[in-house]
VOGU-3710 file (C-alpha; in Angstrom, 3 decimals, decimal comma):
1> daaavaarwa> 26,352/42,405/92,493  24,901/43,204/89,042  23,455/39,711/88,607  21,572/39,967/91,897  20,182/43,345/90,919  19,082/42,053/87,515  17,453/39,004/89,133  15,498/41,205/91,502  14,311/43,381/88,609  13,167/40,258/86,765
11> epappglraa> 10,714/39,419/89,561  7,092/40,542/89,143  6,730/44,259/89,757  5,923/44,857/93,402  2,945/47,080/94,160  3,576/50,670/95,088  7,006/52,277/95,447  8,510/50,692/98,561  11,968/51,603/99,851  14,028/50,516/102,871
21> lgvdhagpvh> 14,777/53,618/104,899  16,506/52,309/108,047  15,884/50,344/111,247  14,069/50,822/114,520  13,880/48,723/117,695  11,672/46,185/115,896  13,699/45,799/112,688  13,828/47,299/109,169  11,689/50,327/108,419  10,168/50,694/104,945
31> vdlvadgpha> 8,193/53,520/103,383  5,899/53,319/100,370  5,593/56,544/98,386  2,343/55,295/96,876  0,642/54,088/100,036  2,230/56,505/102,521  2,670/59,457/100,165  2,449/60,192/97,386  4,883/62,925/98,426  7,373/63,299/101,261
41> lvagttgagk> 8,915/66,120/103,280  12,368/65,715/104,840  13,758/68,210/107,365  17,056/68,298/109,176  19,715/70,712/110,257  23,291/70,689/109,014  25,070/67,419/109,819  21,881/65,578/110,747  22,184/63,158/107,808  19,588/64,603/105,449
51> sgllqtlvlt> 21,623/64,076/102,243  22,433/60,506/103,326  18,733/59,796/103,841  17,940/61,030/100,329  20,708/58,885/98,846  19,462/55,826/100,712  15,897/56,410/99,553  16,857/56,779/95,894  19,371/53,937/95,934  17,030/51,376/97,555
61> lalahpperl> 14,279/52,282/95,076  16,727/51,854/92,169  17,780/48,429/93,492  14,135/47,325/93,488  12,870/48,886/90,243  14,508/48,893/86,786  14,792/52,160/84,817  11,741/51,348/82,679  9,587/51,405/85,850  11,250/54,255/87,745
71> avalvdykgg> 12,721/57,576/86,639  14,441/59,948/89,048  14,939/63,689/88,671  17,368/65,335/91,088  17,232/68,990/92,096  20,288/69,900/94,165  20,369/73,424/95,582  23,304/72,754/97,897  26,078/73,393/95,390  25,557/70,267/93,306
81> tsfgpiarlp> 27,153/67,767/95,749  24,176/66,418/97,725  23,591/63,221/95,787  27,181/62,163/95,111  27,459/58,971/93,034  23,648/58,529/93,111  23,484/60,979/90,198  25,153/58,299/88,026  22,252/55,864/88,395  20,689/54,899/85,055
91> hvvgqvtdld> 17,328/55,889/86,504  18,384/59,544/86,762  16,890/61,458/83,833  18,133/64,911/84,799  19,866/66,923/87,479  19,302/70,586/88,318  21,710/72,540/90,514  21,848/76,058/91,873  24,749/76,678/89,499  22,270/77,136/86,638
101> galaeralag> 19,126/79,044/87,562  17,731/78,874/84,033  17,789/75,079/84,167  15,415/75,172/87,141  12,892/77,044/85,013  13,373/74,484/82,237  12,861/71,665/84,711  9,623/73,193/85,978  8,349/73,648/82,424  9,321/70,058/81,670
111> lraelhrrer> 7,464/68,771/84,723  4,350/70,645/83,651  4,669/69,187/80,157  5,168/65,685/81,569  2,064/66,121/83,721  0,002/67,088/80,654  1,465/64,208/78,655  0,500/61,673/81,322  -2,975/63,171/81,531  -3,405/62,645/77,795
121> vlaeagvadv> -2,108/59,059/77,974  -4,563/58,149/80,760  -7,439/59,911/79,011  -6,799/58,110/75,723  -6,680/54,761/77,556  -9,810/55,595/79,564  -8,267/54,821/82,977  -7,970/56,776/86,192  -4,349/56,245/87,183  -1,072/54,662/86,123
131> dalaaehrag> -1,738/51,491/88,143  -4,949/50,939/86,207  -3,114/51,607/82,954  -0,471/49,031/83,892  -3,194/46,487/84,611  -4,902/47,187/81,294  -1,581/46,873/79,474  -0,775/43,529/81,141  -4,211/42,269/80,189  -3,657/43,262/76,569
141> rttapppprl> -6,592/45,683/76,521  -4,427/48,654/75,570  -1,254/49,100/73,602  -0,201/52,183/75,540  2,600/51,203/77,949  2,386/52,746/81,401  4,885/55,560/81,955  7,518/54,938/84,622  6,897/56,446/88,005  8,730/59,752/88,236
151> lvvvdefral> 10,446/60,615/91,515  11,498/64,270/91,864  13,934/64,740/94,759  14,703/68,301/95,848  17,512/68,949/98,340  17,290/72,329/100,037  13,811/73,152/98,882  13,745/76,482/100,711  16,789/77,789/98,773  15,116/76,737/95,545
161> adevptfvpg> 11,923/78,550/96,527  13,873/81,704/97,357  15,905/81,765/94,126  13,182/80,544/91,748  9,898/81,835/93,187  7,881/80,376/90,308  9,016/76,853/91,081  6,842/76,319/94,150  3,537/77,375/92,512  4,478/75,164/89,592
171> llrvaaqgra> 4,740/72,135/91,875  1,237/72,548/93,273  -0,475/70,774/90,396  2,133/68,008/90,457  1,462/67,577/94,158  -2,305/67,556/93,664  -2,360/65,008/90,816  0,834/63,104/91,495  -0,765/59,955/92,915  -2,873/59,276/89,825
181> lgmhlvlatq> -0,182/60,277/87,353  2,693/58,396/89,020  4,659/61,535/89,916  6,168/61,817/93,394  7,926/64,672/95,193  10,506/64,379/97,959  11,260/67,831/99,351  14,167/68,287/101,767  15,145/71,432/103,628  17,169/72,592/106,625
191> rpagavgpdl> 14,614/75,223/107,654  11,107/73,854/107,200  9,252/76,780/108,788  7,416/78,642/106,030  9,143/76,735/103,229  6,125/74,549/102,421  2,843/76,414/102,096  -0,515/75,006/103,135  -1,565/74,114/99,558  1,550/72,016/99,064
201> ranialrval> 1,537/70,630/102,621  -2,012/69,300/102,137  -0,696/66,760/99,646  2,348/65,661/101,668  1,408/62,772/103,978  4,878/61,296/104,518  7,164/63,382/106,737  10,633/62,669/108,095  12,447/64,931/110,536  16,061/64,425/111,451
211> rvadaaestd> 17,538/66,586/114,182  16,185/70,153/113,881  17,132/73,348/115,659  14,126/73,668/117,993  10,804/72,183/118,936  8,900/74,692/116,804  10,508/73,404/113,639  9,853/69,826/114,683  6,240/70,658/115,348  5,956/72,399/111,980
221> vlgvgdaaal> 6,990/69,171/110,239  5,649/66,389/112,441  3,078/68,019/114,672  5,212/67,062/117,686  8,501/68,408/119,050  10,332/65,058/119,215  12,886/65,820/116,461  14,384/68,687/118,448  15,508/66,199/121,129  17,382/63,834/118,806
231> pvdrpgravl> 21,048/63,327/119,797  23,661/65,447/118,047  26,166/62,588/117,827  23,844/60,261/115,959  23,665/61,387/112,317  20,743/59,684/110,622  18,583/59,464/113,753  15,122/60,564/112,635  11,425/60,686/113,447  9,019/59,404/110,777
241> rrgnrapeql> 5,310/60,160/110,565  2,884/58,652/108,078  -0,241/60,788/107,818  -2,011/60,906/111,181  -0,323/57,817/112,527  1,936/57,997/115,579  5,520/59,170/115,068  8,192/56,500/114,659  11,817/56,919/115,637  14,415/55,167/113,471
251> qvalphgprr> 18,028/55,149/112,451  18,434/55,922/108,754  20,717/53,524/106,879  23,515/55,550/105,330  24,899/54,161/102,047  28,568/54,222/103,026  30,940/51,264/103,129  33,448/50,647/105,918  36,282/53,117/106,200  39,772/52,250/107,353
261> devvrladpw> 41,024/54,338/110,254  43,523/56,935/109,173  47,079/56,282/110,391  49,303/59,282/110,897  52,968/58,677/110,109  56,019/60,874/109,840  57,053/61,927/106,373  60,469/60,860/105,101  63,192/63,483/105,430  63,576/65,732/102,376
271> lagapswvpt> 67,161/64,649/101,803  66,641/60,959/102,394  66,917/60,245/98,681  63,581/58,433/98,599  61,854/58,257/95,203  59,140/60,779/94,490  55,581/59,928/95,496  53,452/58,557/92,652  49,630/58,532/92,875  48,207/55,001/92,746
281> gpdparedgs> 44,475/55,711/92,408  41,680/55,360/94,959  42,055/52,960/97,842  39,244/50,358/97,649  39,165/50,214/101,436  38,206/53,869/101,563  35,853/53,920/98,586  32,301/55,142/99,209  30,023/52,108/99,498  27,235/53,786/97,463
291> sryvdavraa> 29,527/53,871/94,416  29,709/50,082/94,426  25,933/49,853/94,529  25,651/52,377/91,693  28,164/50,460/89,577  26,190/47,265/90,090  22,935/48,968/89,107  24,549/50,454/86,007  25,898/47,073/84,968  22,495/45,447/85,472
301> ahgrpapvsp> 20,822/48,176/83,379  23,133/47,679/80,427  21,037/47,042/77,322  17,768/48,101/78,965  15,755/51,066/77,635  16,583/54,266/79,480  13,751/56,435/80,818  13,006/59,670/79,014  13,808/62,917/80,791  10,804/65,099/81,625
311> wlpelpvhvt> 12,788/68,060/80,409  14,925/68,370/77,332  18,668/68,812/77,627  20,041/72,247/76,993  20,286/73,310/73,385  23,522/72,314/71,653  26,195/74,986/71,395  26,684/74,280/67,666  24,125/73,030/65,197  24,086/73,005/61,403
321> rdevhaqvtg> 21,045/73,502/59,239  20,876/69,801/58,385  21,147/68,881/62,074  18,264/71,214/62,882  15,864/69,190/60,761  17,137/65,978/62,313  16,485/67,196/65,878  13,148/68,906/65,355  10,145/67,037/66,745  6,590/67,589/65,624
331> aattgpgdvp> 5,949/69,903/62,668  9,436/70,164/61,170  8,745/71,559/57,734  9,024/75,176/56,688  6,524/77,063/54,593  7,198/77,831/50,932  8,544/81,273/51,782  10,295/80,570/55,102  13,983/80,977/55,862  15,161/78,444/58,497
341> lglgdvpaeq> 17,032/80,176/61,316  17,785/77,590/63,959  16,712/75,009/66,506  14,073/76,185/68,978  13,598/75,002/72,549  9,991/74,450/73,689  10,347/72,938/77,176  6,657/73,418/77,962  5,884/70,931/75,169  8,964/68,698/75,610
351> rrslvswrpd> 10,056/69,237/72,013  12,420/71,043/69,693  10,989/73,389/67,099  12,147/74,795/63,807  12,641/78,555/64,139  12,181/80,328/60,836  11,550/83,761/59,357  9,235/84,634/56,505  10,638/87,698/54,689  7,284/88,386/53,011
361> dghllvrggp> 5,757/89,054/56,437  8,201/91,715/57,625  11,795/92,549/58,415  14,237/90,785/60,764  16,475/92,453/63,353  19,438/90,475/64,705  20,686/92,094/67,907  23,953/91,060/69,508  27,342/92,317/70,565  30,772/91,271/69,327
371> gsgrtsalrt> 31,297/87,516/69,461  27,587/86,805/69,895  27,225/85,077/66,523  25,414/87,967/64,833  27,314/87,751/61,542  26,887/83,971/61,454  23,146/84,402/61,963  22,979/86,822/59,038  24,947/84,363/56,926  22,312/81,740/57,680
381> vvhgalelgw> 19,617/84,206/56,610  21,420/84,893/53,336  21,763/81,214/52,475  18,086/80,617/53,135  17,008/83,610/51,036  19,199/82,575/48,101  17,670/79,120/48,183  14,236/80,757/47,953  15,321/82,570/44,794  15,606/86,036/46,330
391> dvhavgfapd> 18,163/88,598/45,205  20,405/89,372/48,178  22,395/92,557/48,722  25,097/92,580/51,430  25,785/95,776/53,376  28,616/96,249/55,848  30,409/92,907/55,533  34,187/92,703/55,330  35,438/91,575/51,906  36,831/88,366/53,407
401> alpapaallg> 33,671/87,663/55,428  30,879/87,892/52,872  27,768/85,905/53,833  27,891/84,062/50,487  30,136/83,930/47,414  30,177/87,325/45,707  28,990/85,774/42,442  25,682/84,866/44,112  25,092/88,288/45,644  23,762/91,475/44,157
411> tvvgpddprr> 25,263/94,699/45,432  28,020/94,372/48,027  28,611/97,718/49,714  29,722/99,066/53,067  29,279/102,246/55,089  32,602/103,425/53,623  30,764/103,986/50,309  27,730/106,003/51,417  26,890/107,262/47,915  26,491/103,748/46,514
421> larlvrllag> 24,714/102,611/49,673  22,199/105,439/49,316  21,774/104,607/45,641  20,860/101,022/46,531  18,292/102,199/49,081  16,883/104,695/46,605  16,473/102,130/43,841  14,838/99,579/46,130  12,554/102,162/47,728  11,477/103,216/44,236
431> rrpptavedd> 10,421/99,729/43,138  6,905/99,818/41,770  4,482/97,755/43,837  2,305/95,367/41,805  -1,156/96,549/40,874  -4,373/94,653/41,449  -4,531/93,423/37,847  -0,940/92,118/37,775  0,107/88,620/38,689  3,555/87,204/39,309
441> asrtddvpql> 3,941/86,065/35,722  3,308/89,550/34,319  6,115/91,099/36,337  9,424/89,944/34,886  11,321/92,303/37,203  9,488/91,289/40,362  12,227/89,157/41,912  12,004/89,748/45,684  14,926/91,629/47,161  16,642/91,105/50,516
451> vvvdvlestv> 19,025/93,662/52,007  21,263/92,154/54,701  22,980/94,719/56,925  25,712/93,628/59,308  25,938/96,783/61,470  22,811/98,897/61,234  24,211/101,709/63,389  27,108/102,477/61,045  24,855/102,087/58,004  22,423/104,680/59,326
461> aaldgvarga> 25,309/107,006/60,200  26,613/106,706/56,634  23,186/107,422/55,137  22,783/110,477/57,364  25,586/112,114/55,379  23,887/111,692/51,988  21,449/114,297/50,630  21,249/116,045/54,002  19,701/113,004/55,685  17,198/112,241/52,928
471> atellvdllr> 18,831/108,830/52,411  17,965/107,826/55,978  14,400/108,940/55,428  14,287/106,718/52,351  15,481/103,808/54,472  12,585/104,424/56,857  10,214/104,489/53,876  11,699/101,220/52,658  11,182/99,595/56,051  7,624/100,870/56,210
481> dgrarrvava> 6,549/99,995/52,654  8,996/97,186/51,845  6,395/94,432/51,924  4,382/96,123/49,155  7,523/96,377/47,029  8,697/92,847/47,904  11,800/94,168/49,644  12,841/92,738/53,014  15,612/93,852/55,360  17,585/91,634/57,748
491> agcgsgagla> 19,751/93,899/59,858  22,237/93,258/62,632  22,874/95,778/65,381  24,438/96,083/68,814  22,304/97,358/71,666  20,107/99,247/69,205  20,686/102,557/70,982  19,846/105,472/68,722  17,731/103,352/66,391  14,378/103,911/68,073
501> slvghfrsrl> 12,808/105,233/64,874  13,818/102,098/62,977  13,563/99,083/65,293  9,781/99,335/65,477  9,594/98,365/61,800  11,151/94,927/62,460  8,403/92,408/63,201  10,831/89,569/63,918  13,914/89,765/66,113  16,787/87,502/67,048
511> vlgpgdpvtd> 18,206/88,683/70,362  21,678/87,248/70,920  24,088/87,771/73,814  25,433/89,151/75,958  22,131/88,899/77,789  21,264/92,029/79,738  17,812/91,915/81,377  16,972/95,560/80,671  18,037/95,657/77,020  16,520/92,223/76,421
521> vlagvptgla> 13,129/93,337/77,716  13,335/96,523/75,644  13,981/94,304/72,616  10,757/92,422/73,309  12,179/89,409/75,158  9,849/88,056/77,886  11,222/88,460/81,390  11,471/84,687/81,787  13,994/84,520/78,939  15,758/87,839/79,534
531> ggrrppgrav> 19,326/88,107/80,796  21,764/85,325/81,498  24,925/84,379/79,683  24,419/82,975/76,229  27,002/81,150/74,125  27,586/82,397/70,579  24,546/81,718/68,439  22,171/81,325/71,398  19,275/83,712/70,871  15,698/84,489/71,737
541> hvgpegavlc> 13,549/84,690/68,635  10,730/87,175/69,101  8,121/87,030/66,372  4,402/87,432/65,767  3,790/83,993/67,273  5,694/84,652/70,499  9,204/84,161/71,851  11,337/81,027/71,857  14,897/80,293/72,917  16,912/78,903/70,018
551> qvaltdgppr> 20,375/78,052/68,731  21,044/79,671/65,384  22,042/77,159/62,739  25,435/77,436/61,088  25,779/77,215/57,344  27,341/74,040/56,007  28,671/74,560/52,519  27,705/76,963/49,744  24,055/77,944/49,362  21,899/76,001/46,942
561> tsrgaghqal> 20,500/78,960/45,052  17,283/78,545/43,075  17,764/81,671/40,981  16,597/81,254/37,394  19,115/80,897/34,599  20,066/84,175/32,996  18,782/86,314/35,849  21,127/89,076/36,927  20,628/90,720/40,287  20,996/94,463/40,707
571> rlapvptrvt> 24,727/94,965/41,160  25,897/98,528/41,757  29,598/98,792/41,002  31,867/101,154/42,927  33,229/104,192/41,166  36,971/103,536/40,820  39,450/105,967/42,349  41,790/105,781/39,358  40,738/105,433/35,736  42,740/105,110/32,543
581> ldapvavrvd> 41,006/104,769/29,206  42,619/102,921/26,343  42,469/104,750/23,047  40,259/104,595/21,202  37,344/103,886/23,581  34,157/102,507/22,140  31,195/104,469/23,468  27,731/103,246/22,620  25,982/106,376/21,376  23,571/107,154/18,595
591> rpaadrvavg> 25,453/110,240/17,440  28,923/110,519/15,960  31,953/110,193/18,217  32,493/113,911/17,820  29,214/114,547/19,686  30,087/112,464/22,776  33,533/111,850/24,165  34,601/109,291/26,782  35,754/111,062/29,938  35,926/108,362/32,660
601> rggdagdvls> 34,027/105,658/34,455  31,127/105,709/36,854  27,397/105,265/37,137  25,655/102,205/38,516  27,731/99,736/36,487  31,113/101,492/36,572  30,997/101,740/32,799  32,728/104,226/30,540  30,824/107,534/30,618  30,739/110,049/27,800
611> ldvrhgalvv> 30,253/113,800/27,815  27,778/115,379/25,393  29,687/118,162/23,566  27,239/118,885/20,732  26,690/122,419/22,015  29,901/122,679/23,994  30,426/121,705/27,604  31,497/123,111/30,936  33,870/121,615/33,510  33,534/123,220/36,942
621> gppgsgrtta> 35,183/122,645/40,284  37,392/124,281/42,884  41,154/124,646/42,353  42,933/121,274/42,550  39,811/119,288/41,695  41,159/118,044/38,337  39,571/120,502/35,879  42,645/120,726/33,652  42,987/116,932/33,531  39,332/116,604/32,555
631> lavvaaalvr> 39,818/119,085/29,706  42,898/117,182/28,537  40,825/113,984/28,340  38,130/115,804/26,361  40,664/117,376/23,985  42,393/114,068/23,323  39,054/112,391/22,577  38,097/115,146/20,142  41,424/114,794/18,366  40,884/111,052/18,043
641> agrdvavvad> 37,437/111,777/16,566  39,132/113,754/13,752  38,217/117,224/14,932  40,352/120,340/14,664  41,114/121,316/18,236  42,478/124,564/19,626  43,723/124,613/23,212  43,975/127,724/25,390  45,886/126,738/28,527  48,962/127,540/30,571
651> dapltnvpgv> 49,353/124,241/32,430  49,937/120,574/31,689  48,517/118,100/30,924  46,239/120,144/28,664  49,203/121,830/26,961  50,712/118,402/26,189  47,765/116,830/24,371  49,130/115,454/21,095  47,380/116,149/17,807  45,806/119,516/18,619
661> rwsagsrdla> 46,006/121,950/15,690  46,486/125,079/17,763  47,811/125,508/21,276  48,250/128,857/22,967  48,709/130,250/26,423  46,440/132,902/27,844  48,881/135,621/26,716  48,805/134,330/23,133  45,025/134,275/22,840  44,976/137,226/20,422
671> dllgdlegat> 47,226/135,411/17,950  45,113/132,277/18,286  41,944/134,203/17,559  43,534/135,503/14,401  44,207/131,936/13,283  40,698/130,871/14,187  39,142/133,719/12,251  41,014/132,485/9,210  40,042/128,829/9,619  37,734/127,344/7,014
681> gpvdvvvddl> 36,163/124,449/8,956  34,618/123,857/12,370  37,019/124,098/15,327  36,601/122,858/18,924  38,157/125,369/21,335  39,162/123,972/24,722  39,713/126,778/27,258  41,182/126,271/30,720  40,373/128,719/33,553  37,881/130,774/31,582
691> dalehsaphl> 37,071/132,854/34,650  40,735/133,930/34,947  40,759/134,798/31,266  37,631/136,911/31,683  39,350/138,806/34,447  42,667/139,362/32,632  41,474/139,866/29,051  37,721/140,430/28,876  37,988/141,979/25,397  39,590/138,825/24,019
701> verlvgwler> 36,824/136,733/25,537  34,277/138,962/23,793  36,210/138,498/20,560  36,147/134,699/21,104  32,388/134,848/21,587  31,977/136,867/18,409  34,069/134,416/16,389  32,083/131,486/17,760  28,769/133,056/16,780  29,943/133,852/13,255
711> araehhaglr> 31,499/130,400/12,810  28,300/128,711/13,869  26,203/130,886/11,576  28,449/130,192/8,615  28,464/126,477/9,363  24,696/126,207/9,553  24,245/128,280/6,399  26,499/125,957/4,474  24,936/122,716/5,609  23,010/120,751/3,038
721> avrrtpadgt> 19,728/119,021/3,774  19,889/115,646/5,469  20,358/112,820/2,945  19,065/109,296/3,307  20,970/106,267/2,113  18,965/104,160/-0,309  19,890/100,913/1,443  18,195/101,226/4,821  16,857/104,790/4,946  19,022/105,705/7,968
731> pvprapgsrv> 19,529/109,480/8,352  23,091/110,691/7,901  23,878/112,978/10,831  25,318/116,409/10,183  28,814/117,229/11,315  28,803/119,590/14,315  30,008/123,143/14,042  32,524/125,036/16,141  32,196/124,628/19,915  33,763/125,731/23,174
741> vasistaraa> 34,586/123,390/26,035  35,749/125,406/29,041  36,650/125,013/32,696  35,787/127,463/35,433  35,534/127,565/39,205  32,257/126,439/40,736  31,597/129,736/42,510  32,032/131,752/39,304  30,014/129,390/37,143  27,042/129,429/39,511
751> tayreplasl> 26,667/133,216/39,096  27,775/133,683/35,457  25,243/135,104/33,019  27,497/136,482/30,263  28,548/134,634/27,151  29,943/132,130/26,550  29,160/130,837/30,059  25,463/131,557/29,792  25,125/129,366/26,683  27,250/126,602/28,189
761> rharsgivlq> 25,142/126,567/31,348  21,986/126,563/29,266  23,240/123,501/27,347  23,215/121,607/30,679  26,087/119,352/29,754  29,274/119,167/31,744  31,268/117,830/34,654  30,939/119,105/38,226  34,045/118,160/40,184  33,970/117,914/43,970
771> phepgsadvf> 30,202/118,616/43,907  29,996/119,143/47,651  31,195/122,707/46,972  28,523/125,386/47,488  26,789/126,316/44,244  27,417/122,978/42,496  23,723/122,340/41,949  23,190/125,920/40,674  25,610/125,636/37,747  23,244/123,607/35,548
781> gtavewaldp> 20,145/123,684/37,723  20,467/119,936/38,242  20,393/118,315/41,692  23,693/116,561/42,376  23,320/115,639/46,050  22,491/111,974/45,376  25,472/111,562/43,049  28,172/113,126/45,194  30,377/110,875/47,277  30,939/112,018/50,891
791> aqahlagrgv> 33,676/109,405/51,315  35,705/110,832/48,388  34,831/114,489/48,743  38,332/115,777/47,924  39,555/113,138/45,509  40,921/114,774/42,347  38,797/113,864/39,344  35,800/112,695/41,407  32,643/114,428/40,398  29,316/114,291/38,645
801> lvtgreavpl> 28,553/114,023/34,941  25,533/116,200/34,121  23,381/115,599/31,060  20,161/117,584/31,204  18,460/116,748/34,499  20,471/113,598/35,056  23,521/113,554/37,320  25,764/110,468/37,384  28,809/109,898/39,612  32,067/109,979/37,683
811> qvalpvqval> 35,783/109,475/38,098  37,594/111,390/35,374  40,187/109,346/33,531  43,843/110,194/33,439  44,945/111,418/29,992  46,646/108,827/27,809  49,354/109,909/25,405  48,601/108,309/22,067  50,637/108,558/18,857  48,240/109,785/16,183
821> pvpadra> 48,516/109,180/12,447  48,962/112,269/10,271  45,725/112,986/8,364  46,035/112,748/4,577  44,978/116,347/4,040  47,831/117,517/6,298  50,579/115,293/4,913
//
């Protein structure tokens, strides 16, 4: 019972590691793994009792030694059932089965680490072996407690050697130094021939052979053929040999209690009306006797310190960032610029590590398929970067799955908005790197920038469609020179196929599942960590310092940003698809409202944009692009500015603009010109479809040009010199003269050299609608490729506002009907 076991443990520690194995003709047979070993080889064919022998050996050792003096590691390569209830002993610090090949590698690494640890303990104490250390500790001459003896039991060693070829070479050093370090191997196999090489066999002095298939196998184990002649009907009959001593035949004691003979009885008839059978639990008479021993040992060990496993348990499936720091052993702190990523597994050093990424040192690639935890890993990166005070821009995340609250992020954009995405890349790639004479304090705009991309493949595909692929080239430049500009990229991707020109720029990589050996190796994963199934968040981190298996930490709560008060990250707003402008619209300009008129929203901030009409303006685009609507917005704004406006148009909404002084169709242009020639003040003429008018009435267009030239000449001749107010000396701007604002097709405008189109093109002020049309850049000689929107190529009113050499994306507003007061001079 438990009390008897505890009493035996309380006795002075017996020397060696002695276990009762069975009986022979003279009585009990004992083996001592210290005196007879330090290692043992067990051979036996199927049904010979090999697993029972191993259970007896482990169980009798556990009954004699408490867990603080003996630790047992079980390696079961027979399907995980060899040791039965023995695996529940408190002495067992780990069990490896053939159901998890990766665990065998971990176990081997752990054994190596345990060997090095014991070497260091003995060296620091200045002793030769664990027995000497125990003696020194009992005498009070050292404070270092002796480590428990470690017994490693391997069932079906040959299968282990075949499936994990590195395991056998790894055991050689354990075998060579096991006696001094208190580490013992018990290797069992059905087919001993060739399973144990000469280097390993040289350190195995204790050999046990149960019944084997032939004399050759018996000779291979014992040096004699006796085990081949053992009776088939006597499981547990074995031949034991200690070193060069004579073989001993014995009967192994099997740890099974008495079993009641099975009684066969007839089942009750189906229709007998008997109650249904109810399970009543295990029958104590049939219970395995070893379970009772194990229960007693477990009860006796209650409250005692448990031995430490030579290998760490598998990484947890879920871990938060706070839990990472709690589980890390050794150096657990991050550097001042590090972003914590997760919990690393270092089995060769028997410790957990903190896996982190330093954005200042290079970019991070997170590779993983759907459900691998890729987006969660990027969310962890974002939280860490925000806490470092970086500006973070999110690319490719769903609106309901942002990596952080939108208020804490800079630009949030997806591949469905390639124009804005390319603009972000262009601005970041154009950041000025600091010079040698600048320090951090002299650069107020030098906040480091992090771009987090959820799906790199779709992002690159979107950039390929902007500026004929120049946007993708800028991304490559950003990846190459980002460190100089303090811009880092953390990008997620699938297999990475098609990204060969980009992935080489990522110095650090998180390789998530599903693990494929080929793609893992191509991603830089060592062959020892490549392949295998990985739960979500399980990754191999490949960085400048090597590769480590890790579990990516999950975010727990909102990020604790360290961004300075008042700092505003770069936030590119989308250009809206529908714009209405309230009247009147305040436009911040230095010139009078009659010089610039609000026409829509756009640009980087999505603000109200105004068109410069000082020298007239041109609206170009293909049919159906919204030219007439744009002119209606311009005309309404001019009316609100107090200008006299004449409209030449056949279609709404331009014909319905309230407040215009003159309105005429193309057939009534002659009458309108007569009115204009009699006007006394400046007039703004808004002409729709000027190219059609040139075709149908070229003489009237020439007459319009002549009137415009005379009106401008008269206006300039009558202007007085600029006056200055006595209060602040601010110049009073002159009122503009007569102007023409016209619309025309893109193709015609790009090749027009006659007046008034030549002058309007030369003014370089206008709106280019649907700028993907051929010739759009030739109208004003201004490049528009970076401002056009491939995702909204045919949206009415979507275009580019051109002012000189600057092109800004624009969505033209819808005209608003506003009731205007009647001017006093017209009442």
